N, C-alpha and C positions, 0 to 999 in steps of 0.2 A: 515172092513165091508163097503160095498158100498150100497148106496140107489138106488133102481131101480124104475122108474116111467114113465108111458107113457106120451108123450108130450101133448096129447089131454086132459089131466085132469086138466089143469090150472084153468078153470072156476069152476070145481067141487071142487078143493082144496080151492078156495076162499070162497065157501059156507060152507065147512066143517071145515076150519081152518082160522081164521081171526086174524091178528096181528095189534097192534096199531101203529107200525112204519114199513115203507117199505124202506125208504131212510134215512140213518143216516149219519150225518156229525159231526165229533168230532175232538178235538185237541189231539196231542200227549201227553201221560200221563193221558188222561181223561178216561171216562168210559161211558157205556150206558146200559140201561135195556129195554128189549122188553117183552111185555105181549101179549100172544096169547090165544084166546079162541077157543074151539073145541066142537064138538057135543058129547053128553053123551055116544054114542055108542063106542067111542074110549077111555073111561076112563081107561081101563086096558091095552091099547096098549103102546108100548115103544115110547118115544119121543126122538128126537136128534137134535143136532146143527151140521150143515154140511157146508163145504167150497168147492166152485168150481163154475165155470161159468155155467156148465151144471148140471141140477138137477139129471139126470140119471147117472152121473158119478162123484159125489162129494165125498169128504173125510170127514167122520164123526169125529168130534173133541171131542164130549162128548155126552153121552146119559143118560137117567134117571136111568139106571142101575148102573151108576157110572163109566162106562168104558170111559177113556179119553186118549188123546195123552199126553205123559209126559210133554212136554213143555207148555201145556195149563192148566195143572192141578191147578196151583195156581192163575190163573187170569180169569178163566172161570167157570161158574156154570149154571146148568139147573135144574129146579124143576117143578114137576107136583103137583099142590095143588088142594084143593077142588074148587067146582064150575067150574070145567073144564077149568082151566087156566094153561098155561105154562109160566114160568118166565125164561128168559135167561139174564144173566148179564156177561159183559166182562169188565175187568179193565186193567189199565196200558197199554192203547192203544199205538201202535207203527205205524210208517208210513207203514211198510210192512203188517199191518193188513188190509189195504184197499183191498177190494175184494167183490165178490158176495157170499152170504151165504144163507143157507136154514134152515128153521125150518120144521122138518118132523115128521110124525106119521106113524109108521109101519102099513101096511094094506096088507092083502092077495092080491097077484098079482101086486098091484100098491100102493106105499106109497102116503100119502097125504102130499104135500109140498108147502110152500110159500117162495118166494125169499125175501131176505133182502140185500140191497146194502149198504156197509159201506165204507165211505171215511174218512181217517185220515190225517190231515194236521198239519203243525207246528203252534204253538201258535203265533198270531201276537203280535208285540211289543206294549207296552203302553208308554205313555209320561214319559221320564226319569226325575229324580229330581237331583238337585245340592246341595252339602253341603261341607263346608271347613273341612279339616282334623285337622286344628288348629282353635280354636274359634276366630272369627274376633273381638269379643267384647274386647279381650285383646289388640287390636290395634297393632298387629305385623307389619301391612303394614305401619303404621305411622312412623315406625322406619326403614323402608327399608328392613324388613325381608321377605324372600320368603314364600309364602303360596301355598298349593296344594288344588285345587278344584276337588272334585270327582263327576263323573256322574254315576248314577246307579239306582237300584231299578225298572228298567223297566221289566214288565212282558213279557214273550215271550220265544221262543226256540232258542238256539244258537244266542244270542243277541251280536251284534258287535257295539262297541262305537267309535266315532270319534269327534274331536273338530274342530270347525270352527271359524274364525275371520271375523267380518264385517268391511270392509274398503271402505269408499266412496260408500256405498250402494251395495257393492258386497261381496260375501262370498268366503273365501279362506280356504282350508283345512290346518290345522296346524299340527295335528298328529293323528294317529290311536291308541287311548288309552282311557281309562276311566278317567285318571287323567291329569289335566292341571296344570303345575307349573308356578306361577307368580313370577318374580324376576326383580330387577331393570334394568338389562341389556337389557330386551326386552320391557320395558315400557317407551316409549318416548313420547306418546300422549294418549289422551282418546280413548277408544275402547270398543266395545261390542263383546262378545264371546257367542257361544251356542254349545250344545252337541247334536249329532244325535245318536239315537239308531235304529238299523235296523237288519233284517234278510232277508231270501230269499223271503218272501212274503209281508213284510210291513216295514215301518219306521216311526219314531216319533221324534219330536224335543223338546228340553228342553226350559224353560224360558231363557231369556237373562241374562248373567253375565255382569254387567256394571263396567268397571274399569276406574276411574278418576285419572289421573296422576297430582298431585298437584305440585310436585317439581321433575323434572327428574334429574337423576344422575346415573352413572354406578354402584355405590355401596351403596349410602345412600339416595335413593330417598324417596319420600313421596307419597303414593297412597292409594286410597280407593276402595275396592271391594264390590259391592252391589249385593246380591243374593236375589231374591224374596222368601219370607218366612223365611228369616234369619234376626236377629236383625240388625237395621240400626245404623250406627256409622259414625263419621267423625274424622278428625285429627286436629280440631280447636286448641286444646292446643299445639300440636306439631308445628303447623304453627306459633302460637304466639311466641313460644320459638325460632323458627328459625329466625323470623323477628327481634327479640330482639338481637340475636347473630350477625346478619349481618347488623345492623343499622350503618350508617356512623358516624364517630367521629367528634366532633366540632373542627374546625381549628382556633387556636388562633394566632393573629398577635402580635409578640413581639414588645414591645415599643422600639423606636429608642433612643439610648443613645447619648446625645449631648456631645462632648469632652469638657473638663474643660476649655481649653484655649479659645474656642469659647464663652463659657458662660461668662468668665471674660471680654472678649472684648466687648460683648454685654452690660454687666453691666456698663462698663466705658462710652460707648456711651450714654447710658440712663442717667447716672449721669450728663454728660456734658450738655445734652439737658435740663435737669431739672434746672441746675444752670443758664443757659441763660434765661430760661423762667421767673424765679423769679427775676433776675436782671432787665429785661425789665419791669416787673410788678411794681417794686419799682420806676423806673424812671417816669413812667406814674403817679404814686401816688404823687410824689414830684411836678411835673409840675401843676397838678391840684390844689395843695395846694397854 
């Protein structure tokens, strides 16, 4: 069925049929409802929802008699209720639904019609959040174990995730993925990371993931990963244990052992000297007497 209307009746249509929305912008997967009021003389006239750029050659998708295009049956409704109101509701919107539509009332010779412009776009992305797949409060990083940080929960359509690393105030793309794996072989110094969520119409950036490398090592490093909103922890106990294990040992100097023949010789010399001392002392005593 095609609706036929003279072009010159646009002003008259506005007076006889008035809708609360004429320009609708919605996101994919969303919905909208239009309410239109009409004059009482059209109470028993058929109403319809029609698609097409030109009002005199549009395609009727649904009318108040229940006639509908098969593919629109489950997500499109039109109702004519009391007080001269028409309700049109469209759900599960898709990009291809963007077009010019018309709400019409059948009338002898020329239908009464009002145009509705519908634009459907992708849902813009929201700020993604970060969380560890392994609880950091169990301190796996303090023992050099790898952990995976996931980026996600961003609202949006066809969201694409990527990880970046900040080095000397510059950002470098690490990988195109929602998951970042931290392990000893890549952790040589302190660094910050962030995740980017994007689609064709917008992008958003996560909070920073701060990684502190306390003890670099290819296999048994010690590091701390701090994520905003996650419990804070440190590796103080592990660092104390590591310091104790690597403390330098005290060097003892072995006492030098004197050979016995040298000791006996020294003793004989000492005895001779003592004998001479006492003999001299005795001579002095006799002279004074």
